[in-house]
DRENLUMZA-405926 format. One line per 2 residues: number of its first residue (from 1); their letters; for each residue x, y, z of N, C-alpha, C. Coordinates in Angstrom, 3 decimals. Layout:
# residues N
NUM) A) X Y Z X Y Z X Y Z ~ ... .
This chain:
# residues 283
1) MK) -75.407 -26.700 45.710 -76.701 -27.186 46.200 -77.252 -28.280 45.285 ~ -77.071 -28.091 43.998 -77.548 -29.089 43.045 -76.851 -30.422 43.263 .
3) NI) -75.539 -30.366 43.521 -74.772 -31.596 43.754 -75.243 -32.329 45.001 ~ -75.642 -31.568 46.014 -76.141 -32.197 47.242 -77.418 -32.980 46.965 .
5) FL) -78.332 -32.380 46.221 -79.584 -33.080 45.892 -79.320 -34.289 45.005 ~ -78.366 -34.174 44.106 -78.022 -35.311 43.261 -77.437 -36.446 44.084 .
7) FI) -76.618 -36.080 45.080 -76.024 -37.099 45.953 -77.109 -37.824 46.756 ~ -78.044 -37.031 47.322 -79.131 -37.639 48.108 -79.991 -38.537 47.222 .
9) RR) -80.265 -38.070 46.014 -81.103 -38.863 45.103 -80.400 -40.164 44.719 ~ -79.111 -40.081 44.519 -78.360 -41.266 44.074 -78.260 -42.312 45.180 .
11) YF) -78.078 -41.851 46.423 -77.890 -42.786 47.536 -79.066 -42.775 48.497 ~ -80.254 -42.454 47.988 -81.431 -42.337 48.843 -81.739 -43.644 49.570 .
13) TF) -81.646 -44.763 48.865 -81.963 -46.061 49.472 -81.008 -46.380 50.610 ~ -79.714 -46.168 50.378 -78.705 -46.458 51.398 -78.854 -45.536 52.604 .
15) LS) -79.098 -44.253 52.369 -79.269 -43.316 53.469 -80.527 -43.620 54.270 ~ -81.575 -44.027 53.591 -82.812 -44.415 54.287 -82.579 -45.631 55.168 .
17) FL) -81.796 -46.584 54.644 -81.463 -47.781 55.411 -80.709 -47.418 56.694 ~ -79.720 -46.542 56.598 -78.960 -46.123 57.779 -79.851 -45.415 58.790 .
19) LL) -80.731 -44.549 58.294 -81.627 -43.825 59.192 -82.557 -44.771 59.938 ~ -83.104 -45.749 59.226 -83.993 -46.728 59.861 -83.240 -47.607 60.858 .
21) QV) -81.981 -47.939 60.550 -81.173 -48.724 61.471 -80.954 -47.970 62.775 ~ -80.620 -46.702 62.683 -80.414 -45.886 63.881 -81.705 -45.787 64.679 .
23) FA) -82.817 -45.584 63.992 -84.116 -45.489 64.665 -84.462 -46.796 65.369 ~ -84.161 -47.920 64.719 -84.438 -49.229 65.319 -83.591 -49.463 66.563 .
25) IV) -82.318 -49.052 66.512 -81.433 -49.224 67.666 -81.912 -48.387 68.836 ~ -82.358 -47.157 68.563 -82.874 -46.291 69.623 -84.095 -46.917 70.284 .
27) LL) -85.014 -47.428 69.490 -86.210 -48.078 70.047 -85.839 -49.304 70.858 ~ -84.857 -50.073 70.377 -84.445 -51.287 71.076 -83.840 -50.972 72.429 .
29) TR) -82.979 -49.959 72.492 -82.329 -49.616 73.755 -83.315 -49.052 74.768 ~ -84.351 -48.356 74.277 -85.327 -47.789 75.203 -86.291 -48.830 75.744 .
31) SS) -86.479 -49.912 75.025 -87.453 -50.923 75.441 -86.820 -52.079 76.191 ~ -85.489 -52.169 76.208 -84.826 -53.304 76.854 -83.640 -52.812 77.670 .
33) KT) -83.660 -53.089 78.975 -82.552 -52.697 79.840 -81.264 -53.427 79.463 ~ -81.405 -54.686 79.016 -80.222 -55.462 78.635 -79.528 -54.840 77.446 .
35) HE) -80.301 -54.505 76.403 -79.716 -53.873 75.219 -79.205 -52.471 75.524 ~ -79.908 -51.768 76.431 -79.448 -50.428 76.802 -78.074 -50.486 77.450 .
37) AF) -77.884 -51.471 78.360 -76.585 -51.618 79.014 -75.504 -51.998 78.012 ~ -75.858 -52.890 77.053 -74.878 -53.325 76.042 -74.421 -52.153 75.183 .
39) FS) -75.387 -51.394 74.651 -75.026 -50.276 73.781 -74.338 -49.163 74.561 ~ -74.676 -49.008 75.858 -74.010 -48.005 76.678 -72.542 -48.333 76.857 .
41) DA) -72.241 -49.627 77.131 -70.839 -50.047 77.276 -70.090 -49.908 75.962 ~ -70.754 -50.297 74.862 -70.107 -50.209 73.553 -69.810 -48.760 73.186 .
43) TS) -70.773 -47.866 73.499 -70.568 -46.446 73.211 -69.437 -45.877 74.051 ~ -69.370 -46.298 75.321 -68.297 -45.817 76.199 -66.939 -46.241 75.676 .
45) EL) -66.844 -47.500 75.215 -65.577 -48.004 74.692 -65.174 -47.244 73.433 ~ -66.153 -47.034 72.517 -65.853 -46.331 71.265 -65.452 -44.885 71.531 .
47) TG) -66.226 -44.209 72.399 -65.900 -42.822 72.735 -64.547 -42.735 73.412 ~ -64.264 -43.729 74.264 -62.981 -43.750 74.943 -61.817 -43.865 73.982 .
49) KL) -61.965 -44.706 72.947 -60.904 -44.868 71.957 -60.670 -43.576 71.178 ~ -61.773 -42.899 70.803 -61.638 -41.638 70.071 -60.983 -40.570 70.947 .
51) NE) -61.422 -40.517 72.208 -60.823 -39.549 73.126 -59.355 -39.842 73.381 ~ -59.014 -41.150 73.355 -57.628 -41.539 73.562 -56.730 -41.003 72.449 .
53) RY) -57.203 -41.115 71.196 -56.430 -40.596 70.061 -56.224 -39.089 70.178 ~ -57.316 -38.390 70.529 -57.216 -36.938 70.677 -56.314 -36.555 71.842 .
55) SN) -56.434 -37.335 72.938 -55.634 -37.039 74.120 -54.151 -37.237 73.856 ~ -53.804 -38.247 73.051 -52.388 -38.485 72.715 -51.783 -37.280 72.001 .
57) LR) -52.555 -36.687 71.105 -52.069 -35.516 70.386 -51.953 -34.319 71.323 ~ -52.969 -34.143 72.186 -52.966 -32.999 73.101 -51.858 -33.093 74.139 .
59) SY) -51.634 -34.310 74.656 -50.636 -34.473 75.708 -49.214 -34.257 75.207 ~ -48.989 -34.440 73.895 -47.657 -34.237 73.325 -47.174 -32.803 73.537 .
61) FS) -48.118 -31.850 73.487 -47.753 -30.442 73.590 -47.698 -29.952 75.030 ~ -47.951 -30.834 75.986 -47.895 -30.420 77.394 -47.024 -31.368 78.224 .
63) LS) -46.032 -31.991 77.578 -45.188 -32.955 78.279 -44.393 -32.316 79.405 ~ -43.907 -31.108 79.187 -43.098 -30.447 80.208 -43.903 -30.211 81.475 .
65) ET) -45.121 -29.664 81.327 -45.968 -29.407 82.485 -46.407 -30.708 83.150 ~ -46.694 -31.725 82.356 -47.095 -33.017 82.898 -45.983 -33.635 83.726 .
67) NR) -44.750 -33.574 83.220 -43.612 -34.129 83.960 -43.405 -33.391 85.275 ~ -43.608 -32.077 85.263 -43.465 -31.306 86.496 -44.512 -31.729 87.522 .
69) QL) -45.766 -31.893 87.069 -46.828 -32.299 87.977 -46.587 -33.700 88.535 ~ -46.113 -34.617 87.673 -45.850 -35.979 88.125 -44.730 -36.014 89.154 .
71) AE) -43.698 -35.189 88.939 -42.593 -35.143 89.903 -43.084 -34.641 91.259 ~ -43.916 -33.595 91.248 -44.460 -33.075 92.496 -45.375 -34.093 93.172 .
73) EN) -46.165 -34.791 92.365 -47.076 -35.781 92.930 -46.327 -36.960 93.539 ~ -45.282 -37.427 92.873 -44.481 -38.530 93.417 -43.874 -38.140 94.752 .
75) NR) -43.395 -36.920 94.849 -42.830 -36.452 96.113 -43.895 -36.388 97.194 ~ -45.088 -35.908 96.834 -46.191 -35.816 97.791 -46.630 -37.209 98.250 .
77) LR) -46.653 -38.166 97.333 -47.068 -39.520 97.690 -46.074 -40.169 98.643 ~ -44.785 -39.891 98.445 -43.782 -40.449 99.364 -44.022 -39.945 100.780 .
79) NL) -44.447 -38.694 100.899 -44.718 -38.139 102.220 -46.031 -38.648 102.809 ~ -46.900 -39.184 101.954 -48.210 -39.655 102.417 -48.267 -41.152 102.657 .
81) LA) -47.211 -41.867 102.391 -47.243 -43.324 102.494 -47.707 -43.800 103.867 ~ -47.254 -43.148 104.927 -47.642 -43.574 106.275 -49.137 -43.415 106.522 .
83) SN) -49.757 -42.442 105.871 -51.185 -42.208 106.088 -52.063 -43.220 105.374 ~ -51.453 -44.082 104.563 -52.235 -45.106 103.881 -52.473 -46.332 104.743 .
85) HI) -51.953 -46.325 105.964 -52.113 -47.452 106.875 -52.679 -46.959 108.199 ~ -53.369 -47.859 108.880 -53.871 -47.557 110.220 -53.456 -48.669 111.161 .
87) AP) -53.286 -48.327 112.428 -52.894 -49.326 113.422 -54.051 -50.280 113.682 ~ -53.757 -51.576 113.942 -54.830 -52.531 114.231 -55.530 -52.208 115.536 .
89) DS) -56.827 -52.514 115.586 -57.631 -52.282 116.783 -57.385 -53.418 117.762 ~ -56.766 -53.124 118.879 -56.408 -54.157 119.852 -57.603 -54.654 120.647 .
91) TT) -58.754 -53.987 120.521 -59.931 -54.394 121.293 -60.791 -55.400 120.550 ~ -60.449 -55.716 119.301 -61.241 -56.658 118.520 -60.351 -57.774 117.996 .
93) IN) -60.991 -58.862 117.614 -60.285 -59.994 117.011 -60.613 -60.033 115.536 ~ -59.594 -59.996 114.676 -59.796 -59.995 113.231 -59.734 -61.419 112.695 .
95) YT) -60.780 -61.811 111.962 -60.825 -63.131 111.357 -60.514 -63.084 109.870 ~ -60.348 -61.875 109.327 -60.076 -61.720 107.898 -58.589 -61.804 107.631 .
97) DT) -58.179 -62.649 106.678 -56.748 -62.801 106.400 -56.374 -62.241 105.040 ~ -57.242 -61.381 104.463 -56.972 -60.852 103.124 -56.516 -59.401 103.154 .
99) TY) -56.441 -58.788 104.329 -56.048 -57.392 104.427 -54.531 -57.275 104.395 ~ -54.009 -56.397 103.547 -52.578 -56.190 103.458 -52.074 -55.436 104.678 .
101) RD) -50.935 -55.870 105.210 -50.319 -55.208 106.345 -48.867 -54.910 106.029 ~ -48.350 -53.839 106.634 -46.949 -53.528 106.422 -46.100 -54.213 107.483 .
103) ST) -44.802 -53.913 107.502 -43.877 -54.607 108.389 -44.098 -54.275 109.859 ~ -44.812 -53.183 110.152 -45.074 -52.808 111.545 -46.414 -53.340 112.039 .
105) GR) -47.124 -54.086 111.184 -48.405 -54.657 111.578 -49.595 -53.766 111.329 ~ -49.372 -52.595 110.702 -50.490 -51.702 110.412 -51.228 -52.168 109.171 .
107) YR) -52.557 -52.007 109.191 -53.394 -52.439 108.079 -53.416 -51.380 106.976 ~ -53.416 -51.858 105.724 -53.547 -50.916 104.604 -54.976 -50.421 104.544 .
109) KF) -55.130 -49.105 104.487 -56.455 -48.500 104.425 -56.805 -48.064 103.010 ~ -55.826 -47.567 102.252 -56.088 -47.075 100.901 -55.122 -47.697 99.895 .
111) TW) -55.633 -47.960 98.690 -54.790 -48.364 97.570 -54.901 -47.312 96.473 ~ -53.784 -47.063 95.763 -53.710 -46.016 94.746 -53.411 -46.632 93.392 .
113) LP) -54.136 -46.193 92.355 -53.934 -46.667 90.992 -53.768 -45.470 90.062 ~ -52.719 -45.428 89.236 -52.560 -44.316 88.295 -53.482 -44.473 87.101 .
115) AK) -53.879 -43.372 86.482 -54.741 -43.413 85.297 -54.520 -42.152 84.468 ~ -54.728 -42.290 83.171 -54.585 -41.172 82.250 -55.956 -40.610 81.893 .
117) VI) -56.076 -39.290 81.887 -57.319 -38.623 81.514 -57.382 -38.512 79.995 ~ -58.421 -39.104 79.394 -58.551 -39.058 77.938 -59.802 -38.303 77.494 .
119) GN) -60.559 -37.800 78.445 -61.735 -36.993 78.132 -62.101 -36.137 79.332 ~ -62.506 -34.887 79.083 -62.791 -33.984 80.192 -63.668 -32.826 79.706 .
121) TV) -64.706 -32.491 80.479 -65.534 -31.322 80.182 -65.516 -30.386 81.388 ~ -65.598 -29.078 81.135 -65.590 -28.089 82.214 -66.653 -27.007 82.018 .
123) TL) -67.328 -27.003 80.875 -68.245 -25.903 80.544 -69.716 -26.262 80.736 ~ -70.025 -27.503 81.122 -71.409 -27.925 81.301 -71.826 -27.782 82.761 .
125) QT) -73.102 -28.028 83.041 -73.579 -28.069 84.417 -73.266 -29.409 85.072 ~ -73.108 -30.440 84.245 -72.785 -31.785 84.730 -71.533 -32.261 83.995 .
127) NF) -70.372 -32.010 84.574 -69.098 -32.317 83.932 -68.543 -33.656 84.399 ~ -67.917 -34.370 83.453 -67.334 -35.672 83.728 -65.921 -35.745 83.142 .
129) LT) -65.117 -36.676 83.680 -63.835 -37.028 83.099 -63.905 -38.476 82.647 ~ -63.168 -38.803 81.589 -63.040 -40.181 81.117 -61.609 -40.624 81.321 .
131) LE) -61.423 -41.781 81.962 -60.091 -42.285 82.283 -59.778 -43.539 81.491 ~ -58.508 -43.672 81.103 -58.041 -44.845 80.358 -57.683 -45.955 81.345 .
133) RG) -58.675 -46.404 82.076 -58.524 -47.504 83.025 -59.920 -47.923 83.446 ~ -60.195 -49.240 83.378 -61.531 -49.727 83.687 -61.524 -50.890 84.658 .
135) SN) -62.619 -51.652 84.647 -62.759 -52.751 85.593 -61.697 -53.825 85.398 ~ -61.216 -54.001 84.171 -60.141 -54.970 83.933 -58.841 -54.573 84.613 .
137) QG) -58.688 -53.281 84.907 -57.485 -52.786 85.565 -57.733 -52.416 87.032 ~ -58.833 -52.910 87.601 -59.062 -52.736 89.036 -59.900 -51.546 89.448 .
139) VK) -60.501 -50.830 88.507 -61.312 -49.665 88.861 -62.701 -50.115 89.309 ~ -63.197 -49.505 90.375 -64.515 -49.820 90.900 -65.324 -48.537 91.082 .
141) KG) -66.624 -48.676 90.989 -67.513 -47.539 91.217 -67.349 -47.043 92.642 ~ -67.292 -45.729 92.805 -67.142 -45.144 94.122 -65.723 -44.790 94.494 .
143) MA) -64.740 -45.176 93.679 -63.349 -44.850 93.985 -63.120 -43.348 93.844 ~ -62.346 -42.781 94.758 -61.996 -41.364 94.704 -60.939 -41.135 93.628 .
145) VI) -60.955 -39.946 93.032 -59.985 -39.588 91.999 -59.232 -38.344 92.460 ~ -57.887 -38.460 92.480 -57.021 -37.400 92.986 -56.088 -36.946 91.880 .
147) GP) -55.923 -35.637 91.722 -55.000 -35.085 90.738 -53.690 -34.672 91.372 ~ -52.751 -34.149 90.586 -51.453 -33.715 91.112 -51.548 -32.622 92.167 .
149) EG) -52.546 -31.724 92.035 -52.661 -30.617 92.979 -53.755 -30.810 94.023 ~ -54.749 -31.658 93.739 -55.847 -31.826 94.685 -56.875 -32.813 94.176 .
151) IV) -58.012 -32.905 94.884 -59.031 -33.890 94.537 -59.727 -33.492 93.239 ~ -60.289 -34.516 92.549 -60.885 -34.313 91.223 -62.347 -34.735 91.182 .
153) GV) -62.674 -35.916 91.731 -64.049 -36.400 91.659 -64.158 -37.835 92.126 ~ -65.252 -38.501 91.709 -65.542 -39.874 92.135 -65.987 -40.687 90.924 .
155) VV) -65.513 -41.936 90.826 -65.904 -42.828 89.735 -67.384 -43.181 89.856 ~ -68.131 -43.005 88.764 -69.561 -43.315 88.769 -69.925 -44.440 87.804 .
157) ET) -69.072 -44.707 86.793 -69.329 -45.782 85.844 -68.014 -46.410 85.425 ~ -68.044 -47.727 85.146 -66.860 -48.403 84.624 -67.272 -49.368 83.514 .
159) SA) -66.425 -49.473 82.501 -66.538 -50.536 81.510 -65.231 -51.315 81.569 ~ -64.982 -52.177 80.610 -63.811 -53.042 80.686 -62.508 -52.266 80.804 .
161) NI) -62.341 -51.228 79.989 -61.066 -50.506 79.956 -61.213 -48.999 80.122 ~ -62.409 -48.531 80.383 -62.685 -47.102 80.503 -63.521 -46.864 81.758 .
163) SK) -63.265 -45.758 82.443 -64.099 -45.385 83.587 -64.535 -43.929 83.469 ~ -65.687 -43.633 84.033 -66.279 -42.303 83.971 -66.312 -41.710 85.374 .
165) VM) -65.857 -40.468 85.495 -65.698 -39.823 86.791 -66.600 -38.589 86.878 ~ -67.392 -38.530 87.932 -68.152 -37.304 88.204 -67.186 -36.270 88.764 .
167) SL) -66.973 -35.203 88.019 -66.053 -34.143 88.413 -66.621 -33.355 89.588 ~ -65.721 -32.667 90.315 -66.197 -31.716 91.317 -67.047 -30.636 90.664 .
169) LH) -66.830 -30.411 89.358 -67.602 -29.434 88.600 -68.880 -30.077 88.069 ~ -69.651 -30.643 88.978 -70.925 -31.301 88.662 -71.930 -30.833 89.697 .
171) RN) -73.130 -30.473 89.248 -74.119 -29.904 90.168 -74.530 -30.876 91.268 ~ -74.337 -32.182 91.058 -74.722 -33.158 92.075 -73.550 -33.615 92.945 .
173) SR) -72.366 -33.060 92.715 -71.187 -33.463 93.484 -71.233 -32.867 94.891 ~ -70.969 -33.710 95.898 -70.886 -33.279 97.291 -69.701 -33.987 97.945 .
175) VS) -68.811 -33.220 98.561 -67.638 -33.785 99.225 -67.498 -33.131 100.589 ~ -67.279 -33.937 101.614 -67.064 -33.410 102.955 -65.657 -32.822 103.049 .
177) AM) -65.565 -31.559 103.465 -64.272 -30.873 103.543 -64.204 -30.061 104.828 ~ -62.991 -29.584 105.146 -62.815 -28.823 106.382 -61.676 -27.822 106.223 .
179) LK) -61.686 -26.826 107.094 -60.568 -25.894 107.168 -59.394 -26.606 107.832 ~ -58.247 -26.552 107.207 -57.101 -27.312 107.702 -56.650 -26.844 109.075 .
181) KD) -56.751 -25.544 109.356 -56.160 -25.027 110.586 -56.961 -25.348 111.848 ~ -58.294 -25.567 111.717 -59.079 -25.834 112.925 -60.109 -26.953 112.764 .
183) NN) -60.097 -27.644 111.595 -60.976 -28.811 111.369 -62.465 -28.483 111.348 ~ -62.835 -27.221 111.156 -64.256 -26.886 110.983 -64.734 -27.425 109.642 .
185) AG) -65.727 -28.315 109.668 -66.138 -29.058 108.475 -67.372 -28.460 107.813 ~ -67.500 -28.748 106.521 -68.661 -28.345 105.742 -68.774 -29.223 104.516 .
187) SI) -69.592 -28.805 103.573 -69.827 -29.577 102.353 -69.412 -28.779 101.136 ~ -68.531 -29.390 100.308 -68.068 -28.756 99.073 -69.026 -29.099 97.936 .
189) EW) -69.449 -28.069 97.196 -70.279 -28.271 96.017 -69.938 -27.216 94.971 ~ -70.582 -27.305 93.798 -70.315 -26.353 92.715 -71.616 -25.703 92.294 .
191) DG) -71.569 -24.374 92.078 -72.793 -23.650 91.727 -73.033 -23.581 90.225 ~ -72.144 -24.165 89.405 -72.360 -24.243 87.973 -71.891 -23.047 87.183 .
193) SD) -71.179 -22.104 87.811 -70.756 -20.899 87.091 -69.273 -20.914 86.733 ~ -68.397 -20.694 87.691 -66.957 -20.582 87.442 -66.270 -21.926 87.689 .
195) PS) -65.611 -22.525 86.681 -64.949 -23.829 86.856 -63.766 -23.801 87.820 ~ -63.338 -22.634 88.248 -62.204 -22.557 89.170 -62.639 -22.233 90.599 .
197) IL) -63.948 -22.108 90.832 -64.453 -21.738 92.157 -65.493 -22.755 92.634 ~ -65.277 -23.299 93.836 -66.237 -24.180 94.492 -66.861 -23.442 95.675 .
199) TL) -67.889 -24.043 96.262 -68.568 -23.442 97.413 -68.498 -24.396 98.598 ~ -68.033 -23.888 99.729 -68.014 -24.662 100.976 -69.105 -24.112 101.885 .
201) RN) -70.115 -24.926 102.155 -71.271 -24.488 102.943 -71.223 -25.073 104.358 ~ -72.026 -24.469 105.240 -72.253 -24.968 106.603 -71.002 -24.950 107.469 .
203) VS) -70.146 -23.949 107.278 -69.002 -23.756 108.165 -69.440 -22.832 109.307 ~ -69.238 -23.283 110.521 -69.702 -22.527 111.680 -69.058 -21.139 111.747 .
205) KS) -69.854 -20.158 112.188 -69.336 -18.806 112.340 -68.335 -18.689 113.478 ~ -68.212 -19.742 114.275 -67.193 -19.735 115.326 -65.790 -19.939 114.744 .
207) AK) -65.709 -20.364 113.482 -64.419 -20.575 112.836 -63.774 -19.229 112.521 ~ -62.494 -19.108 112.813 -61.750 -17.876 112.530 -61.141 -17.999 111.138 .
209) VV) -61.988 -17.884 110.129 -61.566 -18.100 108.743 -61.188 -16.778 108.092 ~ -60.119 -16.817 107.302 -59.670 -15.647 106.541 -59.343 -16.085 105.118 .
211) KG) -59.261 -15.132 104.213 -58.894 -15.434 102.838 -57.512 -16.078 102.792 ~ -57.401 -17.094 101.939 -56.132 -17.790 101.805 -56.018 -19.032 102.653 .
213) DT) -56.963 -19.256 103.576 -56.932 -20.469 104.401 -57.054 -21.712 103.520 ~ -56.368 -22.761 103.913 -56.372 -24.010 103.156 -57.587 -24.864 103.509 .
215) VV) -58.224 -25.446 102.493 -59.359 -26.346 102.676 -58.950 -27.736 102.210 ~ -59.186 -28.756 103.051 -58.809 -30.137 102.741 -60.008 -31.052 102.976 .
217) TS) -59.892 -32.296 102.511 -60.957 -33.271 102.750 -61.016 -33.594 104.238 ~ -62.229 -33.879 104.725 -62.415 -34.120 106.154 -62.348 -35.602 106.484 .
219) NY) -62.475 -35.905 107.764 -62.444 -37.290 108.236 -63.773 -38.014 108.016 ~ -64.791 -37.289 107.535 -66.124 -37.872 107.408 -66.399 -38.466 106.031 .
221) SA) -65.462 -38.347 105.102 -65.690 -38.837 103.749 -65.417 -40.330 103.659 ~ -66.357 -41.078 103.068 -66.171 -42.521 102.863 -65.323 -42.799 101.633 .
223) NF) -65.220 -41.834 100.710 -64.478 -42.027 99.467 -63.046 -41.519 99.550 ~ -62.876 -40.288 100.039 -61.566 -39.652 100.007 -60.805 -39.847 101.313 .
225) PS) -59.487 -40.063 101.225 -58.651 -39.971 102.432 -58.729 -38.558 102.994 ~ -58.509 -38.423 104.279 -58.574 -37.096 104.889 -57.326 -36.284 104.571 .
227) NL) -57.460 -34.966 104.703 -56.349 -34.016 104.554 -55.771 -33.948 103.147 ~ -56.585 -34.258 102.135 -56.175 -34.034 100.747 -56.578 -32.625 100.332 .
229) MV) -55.755 -31.993 99.533 -55.968 -30.599 99.152 -57.240 -30.427 98.313 ~ -58.069 -29.464 98.693 -59.250 -29.084 97.915 -59.024 -27.724 97.265 .
231) GT) -58.573 -26.753 98.056 -58.317 -25.427 97.521 -58.067 -24.435 98.638 ~ -58.193 -23.155 98.340 -57.981 -22.090 99.322 -59.176 -21.140 99.318 .
233) VA) -59.417 -20.527 100.455 -60.560 -19.628 100.610 -60.337 -18.363 99.784 ~ -61.298 -18.070 98.903 -61.213 -16.884 98.055 -62.087 -15.746 98.575 .
235) SI) -63.236 -16.089 99.186 -64.112 -15.061 99.754 -64.992 -15.680 100.826 ~ -65.526 -14.821 101.689 -66.314 -15.279 102.838 -67.642 -14.529 102.856 .
237) VA) -68.732 -15.289 102.955 -70.064 -14.688 103.024 -70.751 -15.182 104.294 ~ -71.151 -14.267 105.163 -71.848 -14.620 106.398 -73.355 -14.544 106.161 .
239) DP) -74.033 -15.674 106.369 -75.493 -15.711 106.203 -76.150 -15.123 107.454 ~ -76.813 -13.970 107.339 -77.405 -13.336 108.534 -78.539 -14.139 109.162 .
241) SS) -79.113 -15.067 108.409 -80.246 -15.836 108.925 -79.827 -17.156 109.569 ~ -78.516 -17.430 109.610 -78.051 -18.686 110.194 -76.726 -18.457 110.918 .
243) NF) -76.204 -19.524 111.502 -74.928 -19.452 112.219 -73.783 -20.029 111.382 ~ -73.923 -19.940 110.054 -72.919 -20.550 109.191 -72.377 -19.551 108.166 .
245) YT) -71.131 -19.810 107.764 -70.512 -19.096 106.658 -70.737 -19.876 105.359 ~ -70.749 -19.153 104.245 -70.641 -19.744 102.917 -69.326 -19.254 102.316 .
247) LK) -68.422 -20.176 102.026 -67.079 -19.818 101.568 -66.912 -20.145 100.094 ~ -66.306 -19.243 99.338 -65.923 -19.501 97.964 -64.484 -20.019 97.968 .
249) IK) -64.277 -21.177 97.331 -62.990 -21.855 97.382 -62.348 -21.897 95.996 ~ -61.121 -21.376 95.912 -60.342 -21.491 94.682 -59.797 -22.909 94.585 .
251) TA) -60.171 -23.629 93.525 -59.788 -25.041 93.417 -58.280 -25.199 93.264 ~ -57.737 -26.205 93.950 -56.318 -26.520 93.793 -56.070 -27.174 92.437 .
253) TN) -57.040 -27.974 91.972 -56.919 -28.664 90.686 -57.291 -27.728 89.538 ~ -56.439 -27.726 88.516 -56.754 -26.995 87.292 -57.467 -27.963 86.349 .
255) FF) -58.791 -27.872 86.289 -59.572 -28.824 85.504 -59.412 -28.624 83.996 ~ -58.816 -27.511 83.598 -58.618 -27.252 82.176 -57.420 -28.022 81.602 .
257) SI) -56.458 -28.376 82.440 -55.223 -28.961 81.920 -54.842 -30.298 82.540 ~ -55.715 -30.880 83.347 -55.359 -32.120 84.036 -55.151 -33.265 83.048 .
259) QY) -54.065 -34.015 83.215 -53.696 -35.077 82.280 -53.624 -36.450 82.958 ~ -53.148 -36.506 84.193 -52.997 -37.767 84.914 -53.612 -37.647 86.296 .
261) VY) -54.184 -38.757 86.783 -54.811 -38.779 88.099 -54.468 -40.093 88.802 ~ -54.868 -40.168 90.060 -54.767 -41.408 90.830 -56.159 -41.789 91.321 .
263) LV) -56.484 -43.072 91.196 -57.733 -43.605 91.736 -57.426 -44.213 93.098 ~ -58.268 -43.903 94.075 -58.026 -44.324 95.447 -59.212 -45.139 95.947 .
265) EN) -58.919 -46.317 96.466 -59.969 -47.163 97.036 -59.770 -47.273 98.535 ~ -60.851 -47.064 99.292 -60.831 -47.250 100.729 -60.962 -48.746 101.011 .
267) VR) -59.833 -49.420 101.208 -59.814 -50.879 101.353 -60.581 -51.325 102.580 ~ -60.361 -50.656 103.692 -61.019 -51.063 104.932 -62.533 -50.890 104.845 .
269) FA) -62.985 -49.805 104.199 -64.422 -49.581 104.042 -65.027 -50.647 103.147 ~ -64.330 -50.990 102.045 -64.829 -52.002 101.125 -64.926 -53.354 101.813 .
271) EQ) -63.925 -53.685 102.655 -63.943 -54.964 103.368 -65.077 -55.006 104.381 ~ -65.315 -53.859 105.044 -66.391 -53.813 106.027 -67.741 -54.046 105.362 .
273) VQ) -67.966 -53.419 104.202 -69.212 -53.609 103.469 -69.359 -55.060 103.037 ~ -68.249 -55.654 102.572 -68.298 -57.037 102.116 -68.639 -57.978 103.261 .
275) IE) -68.038 -57.734 104.437 -68.303 -58.580 105.596 -69.745 -58.439 106.049 ~ -70.252 -57.188 106.064 -71.627 -56.948 106.506 -72.639 -57.579 105.562 .
277) NT) -72.291 -57.694 104.258 -73.206 -58.248 103.277 -73.068 -59.752 103.104 ~ -72.112 -60.375 103.819 -71.902 -61.812 103.726 -72.837 -62.532 104.675 .
279) PL) -73.693 -63.479 104.181 -74.623 -64.180 105.084 -73.874 -65.081 106.051 ~ -74.418 -65.216 107.273 -73.803 -66.061 108.275 -74.063 -67.534 107.955 .
281) TN) -73.071 -68.378 108.199 -73.221 -69.821 107.978 -72.744 -70.561 109.216 ~ -73.245 -71.744 109.411 -72.820 -72.569 110.546 -71.419 -73.100 110.313 .
283) Q) -70.565 -72.968 111.301 -69.185 -73.429 111.186 -69.038 -74.804 111.830 .
């Protein structure tokens, strides 16, 4: 204890300087949106680098499991290639020449980008993942994030080389999902308790749902492609005051061990938004 006081006394001026510097930076970021954005990006980059170092060490001890997941995912992607395209609408005339098409004339609807997970939380009420890929590598806000076994979340922030993903294990996360066998749709959310259990609400009681039924993303999601794995039904609760079930869903994704993901952009949706936001000009 004596040595601690001697250390503080010896370096009191320097420690006071550091404390005042931190206090000044906090005041500056709170009073200026420009400085707040700058320090936020800088903090994200620094945190990303630290998480990257830790992730490199952690991933070394799980190479076998990672390789197995990647092999399964590559096989699944080969089977999904056809679903990444849609047939052109013959009732309309397309003036856009920037949309990618395959050899059969079908338009590309989704693009996929691989990314490494370098940060992840599962024990908070608002959990996020940090990915080693940012705006310089094509990541955009709103892109869906898919893991080897199922969906993971949505990109909410990007910096130059790092992106931040709102996990399904976030109290504000909402994803449109449905029962695979009969397309009865509802909303997937998390109640903040068990990281392996999600809640599917507003499923009609007319659905013949049983434990073990598969739950996938629905056709109503603007972010996620349809029919991606969400999980399986673990329990069923019938609300006596309504005509809906509340289902507990065992997540397909293991959020404790996820190492690699894919970022998915809805190309057609992005183009539609861009066209709608483009002002008309005289030709």
